[in-house]
N, C-alpha and C positions, 0 to 999 in steps of 0.2 A: 537496661536494654536498647540495640539498638536494630530495629526492623523494617523492613522496606516490600513494600509487595507491589506484583505488576500483574493486570487483568486486561489479560486480549480477547474479544467476544468477536468470533468467527461467525457465520452463516450455519454451521453447527453445533460444533462447540465452543464453551466461553474457556480459557485457559488462565490456570494462577501461577503465579511463582511467588512464594515467600521466602526470605532470607532473614532468618533472625538469630542472633549471634552467631552467625558463622556457619548454622545449619538451613539447609535448603529442602522444603518441601515444594511438591507439585502437585497440582492437582486438575482435573478435566471433568466439565460438569454440563449436560444439553443448554443450548444457548433459547433464551426464551424470547416469547413476541416481546414483552419488554425488557428489553436488555438488562436493566438493572437491577432487574429482579434475578437475572441471573449470575450478575455480579456480586450483590452479595449473599447469594448462596455458596458459590464459590468460594467469597473471600472467609465465609463462616465453615467451611468444612475445611481449608488450608490450617487456618488458627487452630480448631481442634486436634487436626492431623499433628501439629506443631507443638502443640499443648500451652499456646498463647492467647492472652486475650485480645482481641481486634484492639482495644484501646492502648493498647502496646506498639503498636503502627504508628512508625513516625512519617514515613511516606507511601505515597500510595498514587500509582501511576496506572493510564489506562490508555486501551485503544479501542476504536469501536467502529462499526460498520451503520450509524445512524444518517451521517448524511450521504453515505454512499448509496443506501436503501431508496433512501427517498428520490436519487438521481435517477437511479436505474428503473426502479419501480413506478414513476411517476405520480408518486404522492405524496409529494412536496406542498410550500404556501401556495397557495393561490395569490400571485403575483402583480405588482403592476408595474408597468415602465413608466418614467419619465425623460422626455430626452427633447434635444433639438427639436426646432419646425423644420421640417424635411427629412428625418431620421429615423421617423419610425419605424420602418423595417428592417433596420440592420441585423437583427437578431436571424431575421428570415432571410434577406438576402445573402450574407455571410460572407464567402468568398468567391460565391459561385461555382463551386467546385462539386462533383459526385464523389460518395462514398468509394466508389466501386468505378473508375476508369469504363472499363469494358461491359458493366450491366445496365444494361440499357432502363432496367424493369427498380434500381437500387432508390433507395428513398432515406433525405435526412429526416432526422428525428423531430418531434415538431417543436417549435420554442416552447419554451420555458414560459413564457408569457405568452397570452391571447393576444389575437391583435386589437379585441376588443377592449383590452385593458393596458393598451399602449398608448400614452400622452404625449403632444408636444408642448413646448412652452417657447416664444419668441423669444429667444436670449443669442448671444453668440461669441464665441472666444476664437480670434485667432492663434498662430504659432507666433503672434508676440504680442498682445495683450489683449484685455473684455473691449469689445465691441457696442455689446448692448445686455444691458441688466434684464432680467425677468421682471416684467410687469407686477406689480401688488395683487393687483383685481385677477389676473389671470391665475396668480397661485390661488388666493382664496378661492378661485371658481374649482378650481384642481382640484382642494382640499374637500369642497363636499360631493364632487363625483366618487373622488374616490372614498367617502364615506358612504356615499348611497351603494358603490358596489361591494362591499362588504372585502375589501382585499385584506390580505394576512398582515405580506409584507412589501414594499415598496424599494427599487432600485433607479437610482438618479442617476443619469450618466450622459452628460453633454460634450460637446463635439469640444477637443482641446482641451480637459479640464485639467489636464496634466502640466498644463503650461501655467494655468493660473485656476486654483481651483475654487475660486469666490462667489460664483454663480450658483455651484453647486452645494457648498458652503451653506447659502444662502435660503436652497429651496430645502434641503435636507432638515435644516434647523427648523425650520418652519413646521414642515411635516412632523418631524419630531414632536415640536409642541401640540400639535393639532389634533394627532392621529395617535392613537394606542396601539400600534404595528412596528415591525421590525421596518427600519430605512437602512442601506446599505445606498452609500453614496463611492462611487466609483473609484476619486480618488484615493478614500480610504483604504478601498481592497486592493486599486493596483492602481499604482501612478506609472502608467507607462500609456506611451503612442500607442496606436493602431487601434482603432477606433471599437472595432468589430469585437475582437479579440478581449479588450477591456470592458464590453460592455458585458459579454459572454459570462468571464469570470465574475462581475459582479450580480450579475442575473442567476448563478447558481449560487452565490452568497446569500442573497435573497431568498432564494427558492427556500434552501436546507437551513436557514438561521433559524428557525420558530421550532423546527423536528430539535435539532441540537439545543436550542435555549431550555426548552421543554424539558427534554429529555436528563441534559447536566442539572437541572434543579430538583427533579425528582431523587437523581443518584447521590448528588452532594445532600439533599434532605437522609434519605436513609442510610448514607457514610454516617452521618452525624447521630442517627440513632443508635448504631452500635460502635461509636467512639472512633468513628474511622478520622484522620485529617481529609480538607479537601482532595482533590483529587486534580493531579496536574495531566494532562493531556498528551498523548501522542499528534505530532501535525504528518503531515506528510512529505514534509524535508527532513523527516528523522530525525527531529528535534522535541523535545516537550516543552509547554507551556501552563501558565495558570488559567485554570476554567474560567474565570474570569475574564479573561484575554480570549478565550475560545468562543468563547457564548457571543462575542459581538465582532468574530470574525471566523463566520463557522467553514467558509472555504477552502480553510487550512486545514481538515480533517476528512478529503473524500478519499486519499490511502493511508488513512492513519494506520490501519493494519496492517497490511504491507510494507510498510514502511518501518513498524517495529521490528517486523520480522530480519529484513534486510540489515538491520544494525544489530539483531542478534548474530546473525549471520557473520558479519562483520570481527565481531571481536571471538567466534568460535573459527574462524579460518584458518587454520594453520596445521601446521602437520613436523612429525618430530624431523623428517629426515627430507624430505622435500621440497624444493621450491617452484612458486607456479608464477606467472606473468600478472595471475590473477585467480578469482572465484567467481563461478557462474553458481547465484545463489538460487534454492528451487524450493519453493513452499505449497506444498499441498495437502489443502483442508479439504473440508466436506462437500464446498462448493466451486472451489475454484483452485489455479492453482499459479502463484505468482511466481515470475522469474525478474532477475534485475543481475547488475557486474558488480564485481568487486575488481577494479583495477588498481596496481600500483598501491594499494592499499587503502585505498578511497572509495566512498560509495559514488556509483554515476549518479549525476543528478541532472534534473531538467527542468526549464521554464515553458516547456510547450507542448504539453499534454491534451489529451481528449481523454474525457471518461462519458461512457455514454455518448458518444459522439457531438458533446458538448465543450468546445476549447475551453482550457481552465491556465491561467500563464500562469500560477504561482509557484516557488523553487518546489520540487517534487523527487525522491527518489526515483530515478526512474524506471519504473516497473512494466512490466508486458504481461499481461492478465489472459488466462483462457478459461473457457467455462470447462474443466477438467479436473474434479475433485474425487471424492472419494463417495459424496451424493449423486455423482452427475448421474442420467439416468441414461442407458442405453435404450435406442428405438430403430424401426425400419422406416427406411422412408419410399417414397412413392417408386422409387426404381429398384425397390429389394433391398437395398445396400443396410449395411448394420450402420450405425452413427452412435455418438456417445456424446451427451448434452447436447447445450449448453443448460439445459433444465437442469433442477438439481430437488432432490426429496427432501433437502435441506434436513432440517433436526425433527422436525413432526410432517409427517410421520415419520421421516426416514428411510433408508434403505430396508428392504423387505427383512432381510435378515436381524434388525432391532427388535422385532418383534411387536412395531406396534401400530399393524395397519398399514405397514408399507407394501402395495402392491405391485410397483414397479421396477423392474431390475435396476440396480446400479453398478460402480466400478467396485464399493466393497463387498457387495454380492457376489463378484466374479473373483474377487482376491478370496473371500473365502471358499470357495467350491475349488479353487485351483488349491487351494493347501496354502497359501501365505498369510494366512491369520489360520491362527490355531482356535479350534470348535469351542474351546473352553476360554478362551479371552475374554477378558469383563472389561470391555471401553468405558476409561475414567473410572476404573476400579469398580463399577456398578451395573453395567450394560451390560447384559449378555447379549450371544450372539445364536441364531438359530437356521441351523445349516441346511435343514429341510426346505423351510422358507425360500431360501436364496435357491436352491434347485429348482422349485415349482415355477419361479419369474424368470427365471434363465432357460427351462424345458420348455418356455410357452413363447420367450424369444426366439428360441432354436426352432421353433414351427414357424414363426412368423418370417425367421430368417431364410430358411429353407437349410438347418442345420443340423448334423446329424444329433448332438446332445448336448444336457446345458455346460456338458465341460468344453464341447467345441465352442460352445456361443460365449462361455465364461473366458476363452482364451481370444477370442475376437474380441471381446471387450479391453481387457487389457491392452492387445498391443492397439486398438485404434486410440484408446485415450492415449498410449503414449506417445501415439504418433503426432496427436494433437498437443502435446509437452513437447514434445521435441521441435516441433516448428517453433513455438515461442522461445528454445532456446536459441533457435538458430537466427532469430529475430535478433535478438542483443548480442550476439555473437559474428555470425558471420555474414550476416547483411549490413555490420558496421565494418565489416574489414577487422574481426578480430579472430582469428584460428582456434577453435574449441579445444586441440589438443595441446595448446600452451598454459590452459586451464584445468582446474580443480573442479569439481560441484561440490558444493556443499547443499544437503541436502535436510529438512526438516518440516514441520508439520505432523499432523496425522497420521497420513497416509508416502509424505516425500520417501523416506526411506525403505517402503518397498517397491516403488516404481524407480529407484535410481540407479542400480547397478544396468539395468535397461535400459535406461535411457544414457546413462554413460558408453555403453557399447554402442549403441548404434550412433552415437556423436564419436567416437573414437576416442573418447577422453577416460583416461587410463586409472582415475582416482577420484574418491569419493568419501568426503567426511561428512558424518552423521554426528555432531554435537550430544553431549550425555543427553541435554535439554531437549533434544531435537524436538519432541511431540508438543513443546510447548515455549519452540525459540521465540516467538512475537512476544510472548508474555516475560523473558527472561529480558529479551531485549529494553522492555521498557525499563527496565531499572538499570541500565548501561547507557541511554540515552542522554545528551547533554540539552541542558535547558537554552533554546536557539528560537531567536527572534528576528526577523528580517525587515527591512524597507527598502525600494527601488526608488529612483527617481529618473524619468529621462531627460537625458543630457544629449543634444544632438549637434554635434561639433566636430569637423576636421580634427583628426589627432594634431596633425602640425599646427591649426591655429589656436591651439589652445594652451595653457603653461600647466606646471605644478600647482602653481600657486591657487589659479581659477578653481584646478579640481579639487585640491585640497577644501577649500569654502565651500563646494559642493557637497562633497564627503562629511564634512562637517555638520551643515543644513539635514541631510539624509542622519545621518548617527544622532542629533536630535532627537529624530523621531522615533525612537528605538522606546520601547517602553520598561526598559531598564537604565540603571545610571552608569554610563559607556566607559566611565572611568574608574569605577569602583576596581579594586584589587582582585576580585574574583570573575571579572568580568574580560572577556577577550572581543575585539571588533575584525571580524574579518571582513575585506572589502573588496570587490571582481568589480570587472569592467566589462557590458557588452561591447563587442569590437566588430567590425566589417570592413570587407573591400568596399570604395564606393560604387554603386550601382546596383550591390548583391540584396539580395529579400530580407536574408537570416544572419543573425548575429552567433560568435562564439565567447563564450563566458571564459576570461580569464581571469588571475589575480591580478590584482592593483597593486599591491605591497603597500607598504607603510612605513618613510612616505612615499607618495605617488612620483610616478617619474615614466615621463612621455617617450623616454627612448626603451626603458624597462617594457614600457607597455605592447610598442609594436615587435618588440625582438616577442614577447608571450602571444602577440596575437602572429603572425608570421609561424612561430613555430605548431601552433594548435590548427593551423589550416594547413600545414603539412601536412601534419598526423592525421587530422580529418580528412581532407580533399584531395592530398597526396603531391600539392604544389604550393607553392608563392607564386603572385604578381606583382610585377612594378604600378600598380595602381593604390592611389590617394586612401588610409584607411579614417573610415569614421568611429565616433564615441557614439554609443545608442543609449545606451543605459549606465547607470552606477548604481552601484547595491554597495548593502553594507548586511554584514548580520553578527547578532552580539551573540555572543555564546558563554552562558555558566555549564562549567565543567561538573558532569556525574558519571559516575562508575557503581560497576556492582560492589555489594559488599563481599569481602573473600568469604570464601566460605570452604568446608572440610568435604574433599574429597572422598566419599566411605568407600573403601576398596571391596570389590566383591568378584571373585572367582565364577567362570561358568557353572552354572547350577543347570542339573538336564530336567527338564519339567515333563518329558515324555516326546513324541515324534508321531507321525502321519505321513501320508501318501503328498507329495506336493507335486505338480506337474510342470516343467521346464521344456519350452520347445515343443511343446506334444509327448514326450516321454517324462514316464513316473518315478519319481525317487522317494526311497524309504528318507524321510527328515526328520531330524532330529530337532527338538526345541528346545533352547535354554532362554534362560534370566539372561538378561543382556549384563554383559562384566562390565567392571568399573578397574579394576587392575590392569595398569602400566604395564605393555610387553606382551598380555593375552592374545595370542592369537586363536584361529579357529577358520579350517577350510570348508568351503564349500558344498554340498546344501546345507544349510542352517535356516533356522527361524530364532531370530533374540526378541524375546520380549520385555517391555517394560510397561509400566502403569500408561504414560502416554498414546505410547506410539510401541510398530513392529520394525524391525528391520530383518529385508529379505538379505541374505546372502547364498546367490544362485551357484551352480556348481562351475567349478574353473574361478572363483573368486574367493579372497582371502579376506578376513577380518582381525584387524588387529588395536587393541588399547593404545592409546598416547597417552602423554602424561596427562592432559587437562580432561583425561576421562572419555575425549570423543570416541569413535570407530573411524580408522583409516579402510576403506576398503579397495582393493588392488585387483585386478585381473591375473591371475597367475603365469601368461606368458609375458607379461609384459615386464 
């Protein structure tokens, strides 16, 4: 038997997808404070449903929010910074820019390392060579101080360590020998120039590494107890890696879950009879919504991200996140305006309708009151809904917001949540020069398919794709993700001043740093370069090809610059960074799609734009060619799809639903 399992932990639910001998089994369980408990529980439930023993599973892929939570909630490790004399405050000074240009009260997040725990050593590396090596006595005194401070993690980041890391290596090795703490050396985390961004990325790594190391240790032990293989972990770049690699490079997981969702959406972003320039991916979970772009068949990537206000320069799927999920709390601000999020009710106690003690109105409560979710729905197959509790909290919200009824409050919550998510979609499309009308929308997550049609109408997107495993698509994407490892090196030189031979030599060195055998038959190495016009502050990443050719690099950069900025210039081109990515291909095992036609489960009243409709509720069909005109609610164990009036849903050959507006 071949059996693969993917588990994605969200803020509210833990999603599981199991493929065993061509049969697909899915389940959804509430997330737990110790995420590993919910993971094992979800796996055991999926195995019971599929009738297999966990020991029969051959691949276990996992995405989680441990590092993200540590970063956003400020409960990471007590971290110390060791840096070059005179650069103690690099994390605090940053780029001297305000988060919001016109907000005089805007504040940057507090540095991850308190000033009293930032230490300097008299050393110096220039852009040419090492000029001064750290003094042995100074290192020994530093070790004593760090031991007295009882720090849990240390980041070592020296000026120009990307040129020659010898000084960092010397200090990091001595700290690792003398102290029982995690040590993150900046050249190991991010071997690039720009001291602030390199130090910030290394500081994030140091801050979250103890939490990741502890979590993966517990998960690996619990997995072994029930006979599971060691987990492979989703990285922010959309590829998986061995848990041992992640435990020493935790910064790679800050967008683990959202990246898995985009990978899953990419595999499902097709329609039987329509062609698009690309797809907007829309993942609405319990706590937040994540939006990304698939353009010309490729997932958009970036190396210039901020999470919680902290710059992180490792490769990531380019995701925009807003605090609007099913559990987002609705509230009234000091001016009397109705607001939604970013605070979330999470899974404990959760929305009021969960019946677990939640006493604040959420988006899920609003959807239930509006009739977009059936009163008899069992979330995850086990969690019933209490419509009276939802009405009660929305009544209180209506009184506070001076609205007429719980239904009016619910409609307001629905529209405001949609407005928040619409802005996120505009960020990845309109604000980057893309016309959303040329794209389809792929909706997934537990609540994505409820809001998708409304968002598409607002943005004039005529087609929505809802994958057949849309409620657990991030877990499904884990099974389809390639094993991927990245390496980078700053190599600043004019393009006209280097040769293909010199570039090939540097690429060979970078490839040698990858944790896999690059010449193995199942490994593909992809090479890219960051280039810019001389005098520019930011670079564009282009394909470098194999073998590399300087004229091809020039042409690729000019094409990219024209696409992004609308022009090319008669200026010298500079190479800044060279990158190599090792890819070991994987794919979802083939599954047989069980064909089901529409099965009517009942009907109820639902409200659309203030009008009430008698709305049938169906079990979601999977038979290709089956179609239905709204209004209708389609249910499955992990999610609900809402088809508003004037929309039509058709099942395509891969089981996905394609929603289109009738007038289009």
